Biopython code that builds the backbone (N, CA, C, O; Angstrom):
import numpy as np
from Bio.PDB.StructureBuilder import StructureBuilder

atoms = [
    (1, "UNK", "N", (108.152, 106.689, 102.959)),
    (1, "UNK", "CA", (107.728, 107.461, 101.812)),
    (1, "UNK", "C", (108.185, 108.902, 102.007)),
    (1, "UNK", "O", (108.091, 109.453, 103.104)),
    (2, "UNK", "N", (108.665, 109.486, 100.961)),
    (2, "UNK", "CA", (109.224, 110.833, 101.033)),
    (2, "UNK", "C", (108.146, 111.897, 100.876)),
    (2, "UNK", "O", (107.247, 111.779, 100.043)),
    (3, "UNK", "N", (108.256, 112.935, 101.693)),
    (3, "UNK", "CA", (107.354, 114.067, 101.572)),
    (3, "UNK", "C", (107.497, 114.646, 100.164)),
    (3, "UNK", "O", (108.608, 114.802, 99.656)),
    (4, "UNK", "N", (106.368, 114.960, 99.546)),
    (4, "UNK", "CA", (106.383, 115.522, 98.205)),
    (4, "UNK", "C", (106.274, 114.484, 97.094)),
    (4, "UNK", "O", (106.037, 114.846, 95.942)),
    (5, "UNK", "N", (106.444, 113.189, 97.416)),
    (5, "UNK", "CA", (106.331, 112.149, 96.389)),
    (5, "UNK", "C", (104.896, 112.107, 95.867)),
    (5, "UNK", "O", (103.945, 112.146, 96.647)),
    (6, "UNK", "N", (104.745, 112.029, 94.545)),
    (6, "UNK", "CA", (103.418, 111.962, 93.948)),
    (6, "UNK", "C", (102.835, 110.569, 94.099)),
    (6, "UNK", "O", (103.510, 109.565, 93.870)),
    (7, "UNK", "N", (101.559, 110.526, 94.492)),
    (7, "UNK", "CA", (100.825, 109.271, 94.625)),
    (7, "UNK", "C", (99.449, 109.476, 94.020)),
    (7, "UNK", "O", (98.976, 110.603, 93.878)),
    (8, "UNK", "N", (98.815, 108.369, 93.667)),
    (8, "UNK", "CA", (97.435, 108.424, 93.202)),
    (8, "UNK", "C", (96.559, 107.719, 94.236)),
    (8, "UNK", "O", (96.996, 106.766, 94.882)),
    (9, "UNK", "N", (95.354, 108.181, 94.385)),
    (9, "UNK", "CA", (94.423, 107.656, 95.371)),
    (9, "UNK", "C", (93.652, 106.489, 94.752)),
    (9, "UNK", "O", (93.079, 106.617, 93.670)),
    (10, "UNK", "N", (93.643, 105.341, 95.456)),
    (10, "UNK", "CA", (92.908, 104.189, 94.932)),
    (10, "UNK", "C", (91.588, 103.967, 95.662)),
    (10, "UNK", "O", (90.674, 103.357, 95.108)),
    (11, "UNK", "N", (91.476, 104.452, 96.897)),
    (11, "UNK", "CA", (90.248, 104.316, 97.690)),
    (11, "UNK", "C", (89.961, 105.683, 98.300)),
    (11, "UNK", "O", (90.828, 106.228, 98.982)),
    (12, "UNK", "N", (88.771, 106.263, 98.081)),
    (12, "UNK", "CA", (88.469, 107.592, 98.609)),
    (12, "UNK", "C", (88.555, 107.651, 100.140)),
    (12, "UNK", "O", (88.020, 106.779, 100.825)),
    (13, "UNK", "N", (89.227, 108.677, 100.675)),
    (13, "UNK", "CA", (89.309, 108.916, 102.117)),
    (13, "UNK", "C", (89.845, 110.321, 102.357)),
    (13, "UNK", "O", (90.315, 110.981, 101.430)),
    (14, "UNK", "N", (89.768, 110.787, 103.637)),
    (14, "UNK", "CA", (90.322, 112.091, 104.008)),
    (14, "UNK", "C", (91.778, 111.906, 104.365)),
    (14, "UNK", "O", (92.130, 110.974, 105.089)),
    (15, "UNK", "N", (92.634, 112.788, 103.860)),
    (15, "UNK", "CA", (94.071, 112.633, 104.081)),
    (15, "UNK", "C", (94.722, 113.850, 104.715)),
    (15, "UNK", "O", (95.533, 113.691, 105.628)),
    (16, "UNK", "N", (94.414, 115.019, 104.286)),
    (16, "UNK", "CA", (95.177, 116.225, 104.597)),
    (16, "UNK", "C", (95.222, 116.549, 106.083)),
    (16, "UNK", "O", (94.241, 116.375, 106.806)),
    (17, "UNK", "N", (96.384, 117.025, 106.523)),
    (17, "UNK", "CA", (96.570, 117.485, 107.901)),
    (17, "UNK", "C", (95.968, 118.889, 108.071)),
    (17, "UNK", "O", (95.563, 119.264, 109.172)),
    (18, "UNK", "N", (95.912, 119.650, 106.993)),
    (18, "UNK", "CA", (95.401, 121.019, 107.022)),
    (18, "UNK", "C", (93.878, 121.001, 107.120)),
    (18, "UNK", "O", (93.219, 120.488, 106.215)),
    (19, "UNK", "N", (93.290, 121.554, 108.209)),
    (19, "UNK", "CA", (91.824, 121.527, 108.349)),
    (19, "UNK", "C", (91.092, 122.272, 107.237)),
    (19, "UNK", "O", (89.904, 122.031, 107.020)),
    (20, "UNK", "N", (91.775, 123.171, 106.527)),
    (20, "UNK", "CA", (91.142, 123.882, 105.408)),
    (20, "UNK", "C", (90.933, 122.949, 104.217)),
    (20, "UNK", "O", (90.120, 123.234, 103.337)),
    (21, "UNK", "N", (91.661, 121.840, 104.190)),
    (21, "UNK", "CA", (91.524, 120.858, 103.111)),
    (21, "UNK", "C", (90.752, 119.647, 103.625)),
    (21, "UNK", "O", (91.116, 118.507, 103.338)),
    (22, "UNK", "N", (89.692, 119.893, 104.380)),
    (22, "UNK", "CA", (88.933, 118.821, 105.009)),
    (22, "UNK", "C", (87.916, 118.228, 104.030)),
    (22, "UNK", "O", (86.707, 118.359, 104.218)),
    (23, "UNK", "N", (88.425, 117.581, 102.993)),
    (23, "UNK", "CA", (87.562, 116.947, 102.006)),
    (23, "UNK", "C", (88.095, 115.554, 101.704)),
    (23, "UNK", "O", (89.253, 115.240, 101.981)),
    (24, "UNK", "N", (87.241, 114.741, 101.138)),
    (24, "UNK", "CA", (87.612, 113.372, 100.782)),
    (24, "UNK", "C", (88.321, 113.383, 99.436)),
    (24, "UNK", "O", (87.837, 113.974, 98.471)),
    (25, "UNK", "N", (89.470, 112.723, 99.385)),
    (25, "UNK", "CA", (90.184, 112.560, 98.120)),
    (25, "UNK", "C", (89.405, 111.575, 97.254)),
    (25, "UNK", "O", (88.813, 110.626, 97.769)),
    (26, "UNK", "N", (89.405, 111.793, 95.963)),
    (26, "UNK", "CA", (88.676, 110.922, 95.048)),
    (26, "UNK", "C", (89.607, 109.921, 94.381)),
    (26, "UNK", "O", (90.804, 110.160, 94.227)),
    (27, "UNK", "N", (89.023, 108.792, 93.991)),
    (27, "UNK", "CA", (89.779, 107.764, 93.280)),
    (27, "UNK", "C", (90.402, 108.365, 92.023)),
    (27, "UNK", "O", (89.738, 109.069, 91.262)),
    (28, "UNK", "N", (91.689, 108.076, 91.818)),
    (28, "UNK", "CA", (92.394, 108.586, 90.647)),
    (28, "UNK", "C", (93.006, 109.959, 90.836)),
    (28, "UNK", "O", (93.699, 110.455, 89.948)),
    (29, "UNK", "N", (92.758, 110.586, 91.990)),
    (29, "UNK", "CA", (93.319, 111.910, 92.255)),
    (29, "UNK", "C", (94.825, 111.790, 92.506)),
    (29, "UNK", "O", (95.280, 110.835, 93.135)),
    (30, "UNK", "N", (95.578, 112.749, 92.019)),
    (30, "UNK", "CA", (97.033, 112.773, 92.197)),
    (30, "UNK", "C", (97.354, 113.819, 93.258)),
    (30, "UNK", "O", (96.963, 114.981, 93.142)),
    (31, "UNK", "N", (98.077, 113.388, 94.299)),
    (31, "UNK", "CA", (98.479, 114.312, 95.362)),
    (31, "UNK", "C", (99.953, 114.098, 95.685)),
    (31, "UNK", "O", (100.540, 113.085, 95.305)),
    (32, "UNK", "N", (100.536, 115.044, 96.377)),
    (32, "UNK", "CA", (101.898, 114.906, 96.891)),
    (32, "UNK", "C", (101.791, 114.518, 98.363)),
    (32, "UNK", "O", (101.005, 115.106, 99.107)),
    (33, "UNK", "N", (102.575, 113.536, 98.783)),
    (33, "UNK", "CA", (102.567, 113.141, 100.186)),
    (33, "UNK", "C", (102.964, 114.332, 101.051)),
    (33, "UNK", "O", (103.845, 115.114, 100.691)),
    (34, "UNK", "N", (102.301, 114.456, 102.194)),
    (34, "UNK", "CA", (102.564, 115.578, 103.088)),
    (34, "UNK", "C", (103.548, 115.219, 104.196)),
    (34, "UNK", "O", (103.837, 116.051, 105.056)),
    (35, "UNK", "N", (104.061, 114.002, 104.188)),
    (35, "UNK", "CA", (104.989, 113.589, 105.227)),
    (35, "UNK", "C", (104.301, 113.273, 106.541)),
    (35, "UNK", "O", (104.886, 113.452, 107.609)),
    (36, "UNK", "N", (103.058, 112.802, 106.472)),
    (36, "UNK", "CA", (102.301, 112.459, 107.675)),
    (36, "UNK", "C", (102.774, 111.113, 108.224)),
    (36, "UNK", "O", (103.306, 110.295, 107.473)),
    (37, "UNK", "N", (102.587, 110.876, 109.519)),
    (37, "UNK", "CA", (103.105, 109.659, 110.152)),
    (37, "UNK", "C", (102.611, 108.348, 109.529)),
    (37, "UNK", "O", (103.330, 107.349, 109.550)),
    (38, "UNK", "N", (101.406, 108.343, 108.982)),
    (38, "UNK", "CA", (100.838, 107.102, 108.459)),
    (38, "UNK", "C", (100.988, 106.932, 106.950)),
    (38, "UNK", "O", (100.361, 106.046, 106.369)),
    (39, "UNK", "N", (101.800, 107.755, 106.310)),
    (39, "UNK", "CA", (101.961, 107.661, 104.851)),
    (39, "UNK", "C", (102.365, 106.259, 104.409)),
    (39, "UNK", "O", (101.778, 105.716, 103.473)),
    (40, "UNK", "N", (103.346, 105.672, 105.060)),
    (40, "UNK", "CA", (103.820, 104.347, 104.622)),
    (40, "UNK", "C", (102.757, 103.273, 104.826)),
    (40, "UNK", "O", (102.682, 102.324, 104.046)),
    (41, "UNK", "N", (101.937, 103.410, 105.860)),
    (41, "UNK", "CA", (100.855, 102.439, 106.089)),
    (41, "UNK", "C", (99.802, 102.579, 104.997)),
    (41, "UNK", "O", (99.315, 101.580, 104.468)),
    (42, "UNK", "N", (99.449, 103.825, 104.658)),
    (42, "UNK", "CA", (98.458, 104.051, 103.604)),
    (42, "UNK", "C", (98.948, 103.529, 102.258)),
    (42, "UNK", "O", (98.155, 103.026, 101.462)),
    (43, "UNK", "N", (100.241, 103.647, 102.001)),
    (43, "UNK", "CA", (100.813, 103.096, 100.774)),
    (43, "UNK", "C", (100.798, 101.571, 100.854)),
    (43, "UNK", "O", (100.483, 100.904, 99.868)),
    (44, "UNK", "N", (101.135, 101.015, 102.012)),
    (44, "UNK", "CA", (101.122, 99.564, 102.190)),
    (44, "UNK", "C", (99.735, 98.963, 102.006)),
    (44, "UNK", "O", (99.599, 97.857, 101.483)),
    (45, "UNK", "N", (98.695, 99.694, 102.439)),
    (45, "UNK", "CA", (97.310, 99.238, 102.268)),
    (45, "UNK", "C", (96.774, 99.546, 100.870)),
    (45, "UNK", "O", (95.660, 99.154, 100.523)),
    (46, "UNK", "N", (97.568, 100.241, 100.084)),
    (46, "UNK", "CA", (97.227, 100.624, 98.713)),
    (46, "UNK", "C", (96.094, 101.647, 98.628)),
    (46, "UNK", "O", (95.424, 101.752, 97.600)),
    (47, "UNK", "N", (95.881, 102.403, 99.714)),
    (47, "UNK", "CA", (94.985, 103.550, 99.627)),
    (47, "UNK", "C", (95.656, 104.604, 98.740)),
    (47, "UNK", "O", (94.994, 105.309, 97.978)),
    (48, "UNK", "N", (96.983, 104.691, 98.858)),
    (48, "UNK", "CA", (97.794, 105.586, 98.038)),
    (48, "UNK", "C", (98.803, 104.741, 97.279)),
    (48, "UNK", "O", (99.455, 103.875, 97.863)),
    (49, "UNK", "N", (98.936, 104.986, 95.979)),
    (49, "UNK", "CA", (99.845, 104.203, 95.147)),
    (49, "UNK", "C", (100.900, 105.147, 94.562)),
    (49, "UNK", "O", (100.556, 106.093, 93.853)),
    (50, "UNK", "N", (102.192, 104.893, 94.855)),
    (50, "UNK", "CA", (103.251, 105.755, 94.313)),
    (50, "UNK", "C", (103.234, 105.780, 92.785)),
    (50, "UNK", "O", (103.014, 104.761, 92.131)),
    (51, "UNK", "N", (103.472, 106.962, 92.242)),
    (51, "UNK", "CA", (103.542, 107.111, 90.790)),
    (51, "UNK", "C", (105.006, 106.992, 90.402)),
    (51, "UNK", "O", (105.837, 107.785, 90.843)),
    (52, "UNK", "N", (105.315, 106.019, 89.590)),
    (52, "UNK", "CA", (106.708, 105.741, 89.244)),
    (52, "UNK", "C", (107.062, 106.167, 87.808)),
    (52, "UNK", "O", (108.205, 106.022, 87.375)),
    (53, "UNK", "N", (106.085, 106.684, 87.089)),
    (53, "UNK", "CA", (106.351, 107.109, 85.710)),
    (53, "UNK", "C", (105.750, 108.499, 85.508)),
    (53, "UNK", "O", (104.971, 108.974, 86.335)),
    (54, "UNK", "N", (106.108, 109.126, 84.435)),
    (54, "UNK", "CA", (105.580, 110.445, 84.126)),
    (54, "UNK", "C", (104.099, 110.325, 83.767)),
    (54, "UNK", "O", (103.694, 109.431, 83.025)),
    (55, "UNK", "N", (103.308, 111.240, 84.307)),
    (55, "UNK", "CA", (101.876, 111.242, 84.013)),
    (55, "UNK", "C", (101.619, 112.042, 82.743)),
    (55, "UNK", "O", (101.572, 113.272, 82.773)),
    (56, "UNK", "N", (101.454, 111.340, 81.630)),
    (56, "UNK", "CA", (101.212, 112.021, 80.363)),
    (56, "UNK", "C", (99.775, 112.483, 80.222)),
    (56, "UNK", "O", (99.496, 113.474, 79.548)),
    (57, "UNK", "N", (98.857, 111.755, 80.866)),
    (57, "UNK", "CA", (97.445, 112.046, 80.687)),
    (57, "UNK", "C", (96.834, 112.850, 81.826)),
    (57, "UNK", "O", (95.635, 113.126, 81.782)),
    (58, "UNK", "N", (97.606, 113.244, 82.853)),
    (58, "UNK", "CA", (96.998, 113.894, 84.016)),
    (58, "UNK", "C", (96.252, 115.148, 83.583)),
    (58, "UNK", "O", (96.624, 115.828, 82.627)),
    (59, "UNK", "N", (95.180, 115.428, 84.330)),
    (59, "UNK", "CA", (94.303, 116.544, 83.972)),
    (59, "UNK", "C", (93.755, 117.159, 85.256)),
    (59, "UNK", "O", (93.497, 116.454, 86.231)),
    (60, "UNK", "N", (93.582, 118.466, 85.247)),
    (60, "UNK", "CA", (93.008, 119.158, 86.395)),
    (60, "UNK", "C", (91.508, 119.325, 86.200)),
    (60, "UNK", "O", (91.034, 119.520, 85.080)),
    (61, "UNK", "N", (90.770, 119.246, 87.295)),
    (61, "UNK", "CA", (89.327, 119.472, 87.252)),
    (61, "UNK", "C", (89.082, 120.948, 86.943)),
    (61, "UNK", "O", (89.649, 121.815, 87.608)),
    (62, "UNK", "N", (88.250, 121.250, 85.950)),
    (62, "UNK", "CA", (87.997, 122.652, 85.616)),
    (62, "UNK", "C", (87.200, 123.387, 86.692)),
    (62, "UNK", "O", (87.190, 124.618, 86.720)),
    (63, "UNK", "N", (86.530, 122.642, 87.579)),
    (63, "UNK", "CA", (85.717, 123.264, 88.628)),
    (63, "UNK", "C", (86.531, 123.626, 89.867)),
    (63, "UNK", "O", (86.405, 124.733, 90.390)),
    (64, "UNK", "N", (87.373, 122.691, 90.342)),
    (64, "UNK", "CA", (88.079, 122.913, 91.611)),
    (64, "UNK", "C", (89.597, 122.906, 91.472)),
    (64, "UNK", "O", (90.299, 123.305, 92.402)),
    (65, "UNK", "N", (90.116, 122.459, 90.329)),
    (65, "UNK", "CA", (91.554, 122.475, 90.107)),
    (65, "UNK", "C", (92.301, 121.257, 90.618)),
    (65, "UNK", "O", (93.515, 121.166, 90.437)),
    (66, "UNK", "N", (91.597, 120.302, 91.262)),
    (66, "UNK", "CA", (92.280, 119.101, 91.738)),
    (66, "UNK", "C", (92.785, 118.292, 90.546)),
    (66, "UNK", "O", (92.147, 118.263, 89.494)),
    (67, "UNK", "N", (93.939, 117.633, 90.717)),
    (67, "UNK", "CA", (94.617, 116.917, 89.623)),
    (67, "UNK", "C", (94.241, 115.437, 89.640)),
    (67, "UNK", "O", (94.170, 114.818, 90.702)),
    (68, "UNK", "N", (94.002, 114.875, 88.453)),
    (68, "UNK", "CA", (93.624, 113.473, 88.327)),
    (68, "UNK", "C", (94.536, 112.744, 87.352)),
    (68, "UNK", "O", (95.121, 113.338, 86.447)),
    (69, "UNK", "N", (94.636, 111.443, 87.565)),
    (69, "UNK", "CA", (95.521, 110.588, 86.765)),
    (69, "UNK", "C", (95.160, 110.626, 85.286)),
    (69, "UNK", "O", (96.038, 110.606, 84.422)),
    (70, "UNK", "N", (93.856, 110.683, 84.999)),
    (70, "UNK", "CA", (93.414, 110.758, 83.607)),
    (70, "UNK", "C", (92.016, 111.365, 83.547)),
    (70, "UNK", "O", (91.392, 111.607, 84.580)),
    (71, "UNK", "N", (91.542, 111.603, 82.367)),
    (71, "UNK", "CA", (90.254, 112.268, 82.170)),
    (71, "UNK", "C", (89.094, 111.424, 82.712)),
    (71, "UNK", "O", (88.091, 111.973, 83.166)),
    (72, "UNK", "N", (89.227, 110.093, 82.666)),
    (72, "UNK", "CA", (88.185, 109.198, 83.169)),
    (72, "UNK", "C", (87.908, 109.489, 84.649)),
    (72, "UNK", "O", (86.755, 109.674, 85.039)),
    (73, "UNK", "N", (88.962, 109.529, 85.473)),
    (73, "UNK", "CA", (88.788, 109.787, 86.907)),
    (73, "UNK", "C", (88.278, 111.204, 87.159)),
    (73, "UNK", "O", (87.509, 111.422, 88.095)),
    (74, "UNK", "N", (88.690, 112.158, 86.349)),
    (74, "UNK", "CA", (88.213, 113.522, 86.511)),
    (74, "UNK", "C", (86.713, 113.606, 86.243)),
    (74, "UNK", "O", (86.000, 114.323, 86.946)),
    (75, "UNK", "N", (86.225, 112.880, 85.232)),
    (75, "UNK", "CA", (84.789, 112.882, 84.938)),
    (75, "UNK", "C", (83.998, 112.229, 86.066)),
    (75, "UNK", "O", (82.907, 112.690, 86.400)),
    (76, "UNK", "N", (84.530, 111.169, 86.652)),
    (76, "UNK", "CA", (83.862, 110.533, 87.795)),
    (76, "UNK", "C", (83.807, 111.518, 88.963)),
    (76, "UNK", "O", (82.777, 111.648, 89.625)),
    (77, "UNK", "N", (84.904, 112.200, 89.208)),
    (77, "UNK", "CA", (84.964, 113.211, 90.269)),
    (77, "UNK", "C", (83.890, 114.279, 90.044)),
    (77, "UNK", "O", (83.181, 114.648, 90.980)),
    (78, "UNK", "N", (83.769, 114.769, 88.830)),
    (78, "UNK", "CA", (82.781, 115.806, 88.539)),
    (78, "UNK", "C", (81.358, 115.280, 88.678)),
    (78, "UNK", "O", (80.461, 116.015, 89.090)),
    (79, "UNK", "N", (81.148, 114.014, 88.337)),
    (79, "UNK", "CA", (79.813, 113.418, 88.469)),
    (79, "UNK", "C", (79.392, 113.337, 89.931)),
    (79, "UNK", "O", (78.201, 113.358, 90.239)),
    (80, "UNK", "N", (80.370, 113.243, 90.835)),
    (80, "UNK", "CA", (80.072, 113.177, 92.265)),
    (80, "UNK", "C", (79.299, 114.392, 92.739)),
    (80, "UNK", "O", (78.560, 114.311, 93.720)),
    (81, "UNK", "N", (79.456, 115.492, 92.071)),
    (81, "UNK", "CA", (78.757, 116.704, 92.493)),
    (81, "UNK", "C", (77.248, 116.511, 92.442)),
    (81, "UNK", "O", (76.497, 117.284, 93.037)),
    (82, "UNK", "N", (76.807, 115.477, 91.731)),
    (82, "UNK", "CA", (75.394, 115.143, 91.682)),
    (82, "UNK", "C", (74.957, 114.268, 92.848)),
    (82, "UNK", "O", (73.786, 113.899, 92.933)),
    (83, "UNK", "N", (75.874, 113.930, 93.745)),
    (83, "UNK", "CA", (75.520, 113.187, 94.940)),
    (83, "UNK", "C", (75.964, 111.740, 94.946)),
    (83, "UNK", "O", (75.705, 111.036, 95.922)),
    (84, "UNK", "N", (76.621, 111.265, 93.899)),
    (84, "UNK", "CA", (77.054, 109.872, 93.899)),
    (84, "UNK", "C", (78.483, 109.760, 94.411)),
    (84, "UNK", "O", (79.197, 110.761, 94.461)),
    (85, "UNK", "N", (78.904, 108.582, 94.785)),
    (85, "UNK", "CA", (80.276, 108.335, 95.197)),
    (85, "UNK", "C", (81.123, 108.106, 93.947)),
    (85, "UNK", "O", (80.584, 107.944, 92.852)),
    (86, "UNK", "N", (82.441, 108.093, 94.107)),
    (86, "UNK", "CA", (83.315, 107.748, 92.987)),
    (86, "UNK", "C", (82.881, 106.397, 92.460)),
    (86, "UNK", "O", (82.722, 105.453, 93.234)),
    (87, "UNK", "N", (82.692, 106.289, 91.186)),
    (87, "UNK", "CA", (82.219, 105.088, 90.498)),
    (87, "UNK", "C", (80.769, 104.748, 90.839)),
    (87, "UNK", "O", (80.318, 103.643, 90.539)),
    (88, "UNK", "N", (80.029, 105.665, 91.455)),
    (88, "UNK", "CA", (78.598, 105.498, 91.615)),
    (88, "UNK", "C", (78.119, 104.728, 92.825)),
    (88, "UNK", "O", (76.910, 104.652, 93.041)),
    (89, "UNK", "N", (78.995, 104.157, 93.619)),
    (89, "UNK", "CA", (78.552, 103.417, 94.801)),
    (89, "UNK", "C", (79.691, 103.330, 95.804)),
    (89, "UNK", "O", (80.862, 103.384, 95.430)),
    (90, "UNK", "N", (79.338, 103.193, 97.097)),
    (90, "UNK", "CA", (80.404, 103.021, 98.095)),
    (90, "UNK", "C", (81.059, 101.653, 97.945)),
    (90, "UNK", "O", (80.443, 100.715, 97.439)),
    (91, "UNK", "N", (82.296, 101.543, 98.380)),
    (91, "UNK", "CA", (83.002, 100.269, 98.317)),
    (91, "UNK", "C", (82.915, 99.599, 99.684)),
    (91, "UNK", "O", (83.039, 100.271, 100.708)),
    (92, "UNK", "N", (82.709, 98.310, 99.712)),
    (92, "UNK", "CA", (82.582, 97.602, 100.989)),
    (92, "UNK", "C", (83.951, 97.159, 101.499)),
    (92, "UNK", "O", (84.905, 97.028, 100.732)),
    (93, "UNK", "N", (84.026, 96.933, 102.806)),
    (93, "UNK", "CA", (85.277, 96.427, 103.391)),
    (93, "UNK", "C", (85.636, 95.079, 102.782)),
    (93, "UNK", "O", (86.814, 94.784, 102.581)),
    (94, "UNK", "N", (84.631, 94.260, 102.487)),
    (94, "UNK", "CA", (84.881, 92.953, 101.873)),
    (94, "UNK", "C", (85.569, 93.129, 100.525)),
    (94, "UNK", "O", (86.513, 92.405, 100.210)),
    (95, "UNK", "N", (85.093, 94.102, 99.716)),
    (95, "UNK", "CA", (85.709, 94.367, 98.416)),
    (95, "UNK", "C", (87.140, 94.869, 98.573)),
    (95, "UNK", "O", (88.029, 94.471, 97.820)),
    (96, "UNK", "N", (87.362, 95.749, 99.558)),
    (96, "UNK", "CA", (88.722, 96.244, 99.813)),
    (96, "UNK", "C", (89.617, 95.076, 100.193)),
    (96, "UNK", "O", (90.721, 94.936, 99.667)),
    (97, "UNK", "N", (89.136, 94.231, 101.115)),
    (97, "UNK", "CA", (89.930, 93.088, 101.577)),
    (97, "UNK", "C", (90.251, 92.141, 100.423)),
    (97, "UNK", "O", (91.364, 91.625, 100.334)),
    (98, "UNK", "N", (89.280, 91.913, 99.543)),
    (98, "UNK", "CA", (89.519, 91.037, 98.394)),
    (98, "UNK", "C", (90.578, 91.631, 97.470)),
    (98, "UNK", "O", (91.456, 90.916, 96.987)),
    (99, "UNK", "N", (90.495, 92.951, 97.221)),
    (99, "UNK", "CA", (91.472, 93.596, 96.338)),
    (99, "UNK", "C", (92.884, 93.554, 96.926)),
    (99, "UNK", "O", (93.869, 93.424, 96.199)),
    (100, "UNK", "N", (92.963, 93.667, 98.255)),
    (100, "UNK", "CA", (94.266, 93.688, 98.916)),
    (100, "UNK", "C", (94.701, 92.313, 99.400)),
    (100, "UNK", "O", (95.819, 92.148, 99.887)),
    (101, "UNK", "N", (93.809, 91.314, 99.265)),
    (101, "UNK", "CA", (94.080, 89.948, 99.695)),
    (101, "UNK", "C", (94.434, 89.892, 101.186)),
    (101, "UNK", "O", (95.437, 89.296, 101.580)),
    (102, "UNK", "N", (93.577, 90.536, 102.014)),
    (102, "UNK", "CA", (93.746, 90.511, 103.462)),
    (102, "UNK", "C", (92.416, 90.190, 104.131)),
    (102, "UNK", "O", (91.369, 90.205, 103.485)),
    (103, "UNK", "N", (92.464, 89.900, 105.424)),
    (103, "UNK", "CA", (91.275, 89.607, 106.224)),
    (103, "UNK", "C", (90.448, 90.889, 106.383)),
    (103, "UNK", "O", (91.011, 91.936, 106.704)),
    (104, "UNK", "N", (89.113, 90.833, 106.165)),
    (104, "UNK", "CA", (88.278, 92.043, 106.288)),
    (104, "UNK", "C", (88.363, 92.710, 107.659)),
    (104, "UNK", "O", (88.280, 93.935, 107.745)),
    (105, "UNK", "N", (88.527, 91.936, 108.733)),
    (105, "UNK", "CA", (88.632, 92.543, 110.067)),
    (105, "UNK", "C", (89.928, 93.347, 110.193)),
    (105, "UNK", "O", (89.978, 94.335, 110.925)),
    (106, "UNK", "N", (90.967, 92.927, 109.485)),
    (106, "UNK", "CA", (92.232, 93.668, 109.489)),
    (106, "UNK", "C", (92.042, 95.015, 108.804)),
    (106, "UNK", "O", (92.592, 96.021, 109.253)),
    (107, "UNK", "N", (91.271, 95.043, 107.723)),
    (107, "UNK", "CA", (91.009, 96.290, 107.010)),
    (107, "UNK", "C", (90.310, 97.283, 107.935)),
    (107, "UNK", "O", (90.704, 98.447, 108.007)),
    (108, "UNK", "N", (89.269, 96.826, 108.645)),
    (108, "UNK", "CA", (88.535, 97.723, 109.540)),
    (108, "UNK", "C", (89.436, 98.209, 110.681)),
    (108, "UNK", "O", (89.410, 99.392, 111.021)),
    (109, "UNK", "N", (90.221, 97.322, 111.269)),
    (109, "UNK", "CA", (91.113, 97.694, 112.366)),
    (109, "UNK", "C", (92.136, 98.734, 111.899)),
    (109, "UNK", "O", (92.380, 99.724, 112.588)),
    (110, "UNK", "N", (92.729, 98.502, 110.728)),
    (110, "UNK", "CA", (93.734, 99.432, 110.212)),
    (110, "UNK", "C", (93.119, 100.773, 109.818)),
    (110, "UNK", "O", (93.752, 101.816, 109.980)),
    (111, "UNK", "N", (91.885, 100.753, 109.300)),
    (111, "UNK", "CA", (91.208, 102.010, 108.986)),
    (111, "UNK", "C", (91.057, 102.849, 110.250)),
    (111, "UNK", "O", (91.352, 104.044, 110.252)),
    (112, "UNK", "N", (90.598, 102.216, 111.317)),
    (112, "UNK", "CA", (90.410, 102.947, 112.573)),
    (112, "UNK", "C", (91.740, 103.453, 113.109)),
    (112, "UNK", "O", (91.831, 104.582, 113.591)),
    (113, "UNK", "N", (92.768, 102.624, 113.025)),
    (113, "UNK", "CA", (94.094, 102.982, 113.525)),
    (113, "UNK", "C", (94.711, 104.114, 112.708)),
    (113, "UNK", "O", (95.252, 105.064, 113.274)),
    (114, "UNK", "N", (94.634, 104.019, 111.399)),
    (114, "UNK", "CA", (95.294, 104.978, 110.521)),
    (114, "UNK", "C", (94.460, 106.236, 110.313)),
    (114, "UNK", "O", (94.984, 107.348, 110.367)),
    (115, "UNK", "N", (93.180, 106.063, 110.080)),
    (115, "UNK", "CA", (92.340, 107.198, 109.705)),
    (115, "UNK", "C", (91.592, 107.810, 110.877)),
    (115, "UNK", "O", (91.020, 108.892, 110.747)),
    (116, "UNK", "N", (91.588, 107.135, 112.018)),
    (116, "UNK", "CA", (90.929, 107.672, 113.197)),
    (116, "UNK", "C", (89.463, 107.329, 113.271)),
    (116, "UNK", "O", (88.947, 107.061, 114.356)),
    (117, "UNK", "N", (88.789, 107.330, 112.162)),
    (117, "UNK", "CA", (87.367, 107.028, 112.136)),
    (117, "UNK", "C", (87.019, 106.423, 110.793)),
    (117, "UNK", "O", (87.370, 106.964, 109.744)),
    (118, "UNK", "N", (86.329, 105.302, 110.833)),
    (118, "UNK", "CA", (85.944, 104.692, 109.563)),
    (118, "UNK", "C", (84.797, 105.473, 108.919)),
    (118, "UNK", "O", (84.453, 105.220, 107.764)),
    (119, "UNK", "N", (84.202, 106.417, 109.650)),
    (119, "UNK", "CA", (83.140, 107.230, 109.074)),
    (119, "UNK", "C", (83.693, 108.221, 108.055)),
    (119, "UNK", "O", (82.941, 108.742, 107.232)),
    (120, "UNK", "N", (85.010, 108.490, 108.099)),
    (120, "UNK", "CA", (85.628, 109.402, 107.147)),
    (120, "UNK", "C", (85.919, 108.739, 105.807)),
    (120, "UNK", "O", (86.374, 109.398, 104.871)),
    (121, "UNK", "N", (85.658, 107.440, 105.711)),
    (121, "UNK", "CA", (85.963, 106.683, 104.509)),
    (121, "UNK", "C", (84.657, 106.242, 103.873)),
    (121, "UNK", "O", (83.723, 105.863, 104.581)),
    (122, "UNK", "N", (84.575, 106.286, 102.550)),
    (122, "UNK", "CA", (83.366, 105.833, 101.883)),
    (122, "UNK", "C", (83.385, 104.311, 101.772)),
    (122, "UNK", "O", (83.622, 103.751, 100.702)),
    (123, "UNK", "N", (83.133, 103.665, 102.894)),
    (123, "UNK", "CA", (83.022, 102.223, 102.876)),
    (123, "UNK", "C", (81.766, 101.821, 103.594)),
    (123, "UNK", "O", (81.226, 102.584, 104.395)),
    (124, "UNK", "N", (81.297, 100.624, 103.313)),
    (124, "UNK", "CA", (80.145, 100.085, 104.006)),
    (124, "UNK", "C", (80.579, 98.815, 104.693)),
    (124, "UNK", "O", (81.615, 98.242, 104.356)),
    (125, "UNK", "N", (79.783, 98.366, 105.665)),
    (125, "UNK", "CA", (80.118, 97.181, 106.460)),
    (125, "UNK", "C", (80.251, 95.973, 105.677)),
    (125, "UNK", "O", (80.530, 94.908, 106.227)),
]
sb = StructureBuilder()
sb.init_structure("model")
sb.init_model(0)
sb.init_chain("A")
sb.init_seg("    ")
for serial, (resi, resn, name, xyz) in enumerate(atoms, 1):
    if name == "N":
        sb.init_residue(resn, " ", resi, " ")
    sb.init_atom(name, np.array(xyz, "f"), 0.0, 1.0, " ", f" {name:<3s}", serial, name[0])
structure = sb.get_structure()
C-alpha cells in the first residue's frame, strides 16, 4: 500500500505513529496511509479499506475536523462524545471473524501482532 493512499476505517482502532495523534479512528473515517509497516496487513484484514473512487459525500466533523466517508458516519462519531462506541456498542471478535470469514483465534492473534495490544481496539472477547 502506498503512503498517502486514502482509506476508510471499517473497524475502530489506533493507527497513527505520531504520539500526538493517540486516538482511536472511528468507523467511516477517511485517512491517508502513513506508510507504516503493517499497512498491508491492516488492509488485508479489512480494518482499512482503500478508496477507489472519488468521495462525493465526504464531510469533516465540525468539532474536530476529522474527515468521514459520509454524514452518517460523522453523526455516529459525534454521538460518541456522549460515551458510546461507534454504532453504539463494541464489536466482538466473533463478529469481526464472521465479517472477514476467518477463524476468531486468527483475528485475536493478528490484532496482537499488528496492533501490539488488543486493548487498543474496541472489541470484546
